[in-house]
C-alpha positions in Angstrom: -58.4 -0.4 -21.9 -55.4 -1.6 -21.8 -54.9 -3.0 -22.1 -53.3 -6.4 -22.8 -51.4 -10.8 -23.5 -49.2 -13.7 -24.9 -50.2 -17.3 -24.7 -48.0 -19.7 -22.9 -46.6 -21.2 -26.1 -45.7 -17.6 -27.5 -42.7 -16.4 -25.2 -42.2 -12.8 -25.3 -38.5 -12.8 -24.7 -36.4 -16.0 -24.7 -33.4 -14.7 -22.7 -34.8 -15.6 -19.3 -36.5 -13.6 -16.7 -33.5 -12.0 -15.0 -30.9 -12.1 -17.8 -32.9 -10.3 -20.4 -31.8 -6.9 -21.7 -33.5 -4.2 -23.6 -31.2 -4.6 -26.5 -31.9 -8.3 -26.8 -35.6 -8.2 -26.3 -37.9 -8.5 -29.3 -40.5 -6.3 -27.6 -38.4 -3.1 -27.4 -40.0 -1.5 -30.3 -43.3 -1.4 -28.2 -42.2 -0.1 -25.0 -39.1 2.0 -26.2 -38.8 4.5 -29.0 -38.2 2.8 -32.5 -35.6 5.4 -33.4 -33.7 5.0 -30.2 -29.9 4.3 -30.7 -28.1 1.3 -29.0 -26.4 3.6 -26.7 -29.5 5.2 -25.3 -31.1 1.8 -25.1 -28.2 0.6 -22.9 -28.6 3.6 -20.6 -32.2 2.7 -20.1 -31.4 -0.8 -19.5 -29.1 0.0 -16.8 -31.9 1.7 -14.7 -34.3 -1.3 -15.1 -34.9 -3.9 -12.4 -35.8 -7.3 -13.3 -37.2 -9.6 -10.4 -38.3 -13.1 -10.4 -41.6 -13.9 -12.2 -45.0 -13.4 -10.8 -47.2 -16.5 -10.5 -50.8 -16.6 -11.3 -52.8 -14.8 -8.6 -49.7 -12.7 -7.4 -50.1 -8.9 -7.0 -47.5 -6.4 -8.6 -48.9 -3.7 -6.4 -52.2 -2.9 -4.7 -54.4 0.3 -4.4 -52.7 2.8 -2.1 -49.3 1.6 -2.5 -46.6 4.2 -2.7 -45.7 5.0 -6.4 -42.1 4.5 -7.3 -42.0 2.8 -10.7 -43.8 2.1 -13.9 -43.7 -1.4 -15.2 -43.3 -2.9 -18.7 -44.8 -6.4 -19.1 -42.2 -8.8 -20.4 -44.3 -12.1 -20.7 -47.5 -13.4 -19.4 -50.7 -11.5 -18.8 -51.7 -8.8 -16.2 -55.1 -7.5 -15.2 -55.9 -4.3 -13.4 -59.0 -4.0 -11.1 -60.6 -1.7 -8.5 -62.6 -2.8 -5.4 -65.3 -0.5 -4.1 -66.4 0.1 -0.6 -68.7 -2.9 -0.7 -65.9 -5.2 -1.7 -67.1 -5.5 -5.3 -64.4 -5.9 -7.8 -64.4 -4.1 -11.3 -61.8 -5.2 -13.8 -60.5 -2.2 -15.5 -57.9 -3.6 -18.1 -55.8 -6.5 -19.4 -52.0 -5.8 -20.3 -50.0 -7.5 -22.9 -46.2 -8.0 -23.2 -44.5 -4.7 -24.3 -47.3 -2.6 -22.8 -46.5 -0.3 -19.9 -48.6 0.2 -16.8 -48.4 2.2 -13.4 -49.0 5.7 -14.8 -52.0 5.7 -12.4 -49.6 6.6 -9.6 -47.9 9.6 -11.0 -50.3 12.4 -10.0 -51.1 11.3 -6.4 -47.7 9.4 -5.6 -49.9 6.3 -4.7 -51.3 3.6 -6.9 -55.1 3.9 -7.8 -55.6 0.3 -8.7 -54.7 -3.4 -8.0 -52.5 -5.2 -10.6 -52.7 -9.2 -10.7 -50.9 -11.7 -12.7 -53.3 -13.8 -14.7 -50.5 -16.4 -15.4 -46.7 -16.8 -14.8 -45.7 -13.2 -15.8 -42.6 -11.1 -15.6 -42.1 -7.4 -15.8 -39.3 -4.9 -16.2 -39.6 -2.3 -13.3 -38.4 1.2 -14.2 -37.8 3.6 -11.3 -39.8 6.7 -12.2 -37.4 9.3 -10.6 -34.5 7.8 -12.8 -36.8 7.6 -15.7 -37.5 11.3 -15.5 -33.7 12.1 -15.5 -33.1 10.1 -18.4 -36.1 11.5 -20.3 -34.5 15.0 -19.8 -31.3 13.7 -21.5 -33.1 11.6 -24.3 -36.0 13.7 -25.8 -37.4 10.8 -27.8 -37.8 8.8 -24.6 -39.8 11.6 -23.0 -42.0 12.0 -26.1 -42.4 8.1 -26.1 -43.7 8.1 -22.7 -46.2 10.9 -23.2 -47.4 8.7 -26.3 -47.9 5.7 -24.1 -49.8 7.7 -21.6 -51.9 9.4 -24.3 -52.8 5.9 -25.8 -53.9 4.7 -22.4 -56.2 7.6 -21.9 -57.6 7.2 -25.4 -58.3 3.5 -24.8 -60.0 4.3 -21.5 -62.2 6.7 -23.5 -63.0 4.1 -26.1 -63.9 1.5 -23.4 -66.3 4.1 -21.8 -68.0 4.5 -25.3 -68.1 0.6 -25.7 -69.7 0.1 -22.3 -72.3 2.9 -22.6 -73.5 2.5 -26.3 -72.9 -1.2 -27.5 -74.8 -4.4 -26.9 -73.3 -7.7 -25.8 -72.1 -8.7 -29.2 -70.6 -5.3 -29.9 -68.7 -5.3 -26.7 -67.3 -8.8 -27.1 -66.5 -8.0 -30.8 -64.6 -4.8 -29.8 -62.5 -6.8 -27.2 -61.7 -9.5 -29.7 -60.7 -7.1 -32.4 -58.6 -5.2 -29.8 -56.7 -8.3 -28.9 -56.2 -9.2 -32.5 -54.7 -5.9 -33.2 -52.4 -6.1 -30.2 -51.3 -9.6 -31.0 -50.5 -8.5 -34.6 -48.2 -5.8 -33.3 -46.2 -8.5 -31.6 -45.9 -10.4 -34.8 -48.2 -13.1 -33.7 -51.5 -14.3 -35.4 -54.1 -11.7 -35.7 -56.8 -14.6 -36.0 -55.9 -17.4 -33.6 -55.4 -16.5 -29.9 -55.7 -17.9 -26.5 -57.8 -15.7 -24.1 -55.8 -15.2 -20.9 -58.8 -14.0 -19.0 -61.5 -16.1 -17.6 -65.2 -15.7 -18.9 -65.9 -14.1 -15.4 -63.0 -11.4 -15.8 -64.2 -10.9 -19.4 -67.8 -10.1 -18.3 -66.7 -8.2 -15.4 -64.6 -6.0 -17.7 -67.5 -5.6 -20.3 -70.3 -5.1 -17.9 -71.8 -8.5 -18.9 -73.0 -11.5 -16.9 -70.7 -14.7 -17.3 -73.9 -16.3 -18.7 -74.3 -13.5 -21.4 -70.6 -13.8 -22.3 -70.9 -17.6 -22.9 -74.2 -17.3 -24.7 -72.7 -14.6 -27.1 -69.6 -16.5 -27.9 -71.6 -19.6 -28.5 -73.9 -17.7 -30.9 -70.9 -16.1 -32.7 -69.5 -19.6 -33.0 -72.5 -21.0 -34.5 -72.7 -18.1 -37.1 -69.2 -19.1 -37.8 -67.9 -15.6 -37.0 -65.5 -17.1 -34.7 -64.5 -20.5 -33.6 -64.5 -21.2 -29.7 -62.7 -24.3 -27.9 -62.4 -23.1 -24.3 -60.2 -20.3 -24.2 -58.8 -21.0 -27.8 -60.4 -18.4 -30.2 -60.1 -18.1 -34.0 -61.4 -15.1 -35.8 -63.0 -16.2 -38.9 -64.9 -13.2 -40.1 -63.3 -9.8 -39.3 -65.9 -7.9 -41.3 -68.7 -9.2 -39.4 -67.0 -8.5 -36.0 -66.4 -4.8 -37.2 -70.0 -4.5 -38.1 -70.9 -5.7 -34.6 -68.6 -3.1 -33.1 -70.7 -0.3 -34.8 -74.1 -1.7 -33.8 -75.6 0.3 -30.8 -77.8 -0.9 -28.2 
């Protein structure tokens, strides 16, 4: 899971979609090594390509597209999904500003999933061949990329456990606490958040019907574990949410 999201009133980078630079971006501590010196940051910045923003519903890439780059989300929110042979969609993750995606294409040289903007979003495109060259010259950069890939694998494993072992309340609590931690890493509120995904996408991701998602959120609201107003969520009882995360089916 990755996943992984800023609300429209919490801009990830205030320097514009195209003029932004790594040294100025307040998310560089998430997608670049913390100990990286300014000279090395500038070297990375020179290989990054920044295009105009994606609009809601735009695809960054699709399954089968040739793999050339990985991408760091700079603002907005992104979802990844698969489509099976019957045309049924399965949401596989949500990505926040500062998080990196595109690793799925490294092994096969083609992307294995679809990537869609949930709202107006911007990304930093990092050509992989040039990143490999720089990684050989900057060991901390190479190590950081391995860490990012490792965290993504770990997140996927945790989501598999969530879907196989937890009930509806446990699945939703797990997602809400994951978003809370990720918001906090961006120096945003760990309690008040705006969900970037629809109830339908949330249910698809968690293996629940939209009706179950709505009922569960309403029940948690009634029990004052959370406060719900459309997509606006306030986490009021972290301890109870954590208890729900550990309840099995």
